[in-house]
N, C-alpha and C positions, 0 to 999 in steps of 0.2 A: 610373485604379486606382482604380475606385469604391469608397468606404470599405464594409466590411462590418455587414452590420446585425448589432443587440446579439442575435437569435438564433444566428446564424453563431458570433458570438464567444464566445456560451455553449458553444453546442456544442462548439467548439474547448476552451474551458478543461475543461468535464466529460470529453474524449477525453483530456487531459492528466492530468485528477487519476486516471482510470483506470487510464493507462499509469504514473502514478507508483505506484498502488498496485500494479501488477504486478512493478514494480522491489522492491518491499519484498515483495511474496510470495517473490519470488527468494531474496531475501537471508535469511528467514525458514527456508528451504527449505535454504540452505547450512549455514545455521548448525544446522539440526534433524540434517542427515546428519553435519556435525562432531560433536554431542551423540550421534548415535547410535552411533559406530563410536569414542568414548574409551573408551580403557583402561580394563578393569574396575577398576582399582586407583586409577583418578581418577575413579571414579562420583560419589563422595561429597564430591571437591574444590572448590576456591574457583571454580576453572574452568569445572566443570561446572553449578556454579548461578549462574556469572555468562552461561555461555548459556542456562541455563533462564528468567532473567530478561529477557532479549535476546528470545530467541522467544517469550515469552508478552506483548513489546511490541508486539514488528512482527506477531503475529497479530491485536491489537488494530485495528490499520490494515486488515487485511484484512476485518475485519466491518464496517467502515464502509460504508453504503450509497452509493450514486449515483444514486441514482433520481430524480432533482428534475425536475418539466416546470414551466417558466415559460413562460407566455403574456405575451410581452411587446407593452405597446399601441402602436397604429400613431399616426401622428402627427394623420391628422385621424380 
């Protein structure tokens, strides 16, 4: 098995980061659905506040750009 190039390893790492972001967005969407369906009498309660805080934090991950182009030098 020949060793993967740095560029190949970088591309795989970027794919993993993007997959992680997708998983985080799914979690955020689940929490948002929970928040949207919280009973009216609990909308101003602690659980709603916790959901809002978690949703905001997860949204920050979605907004991170992973558009990095790295040109690796060759050996010669």
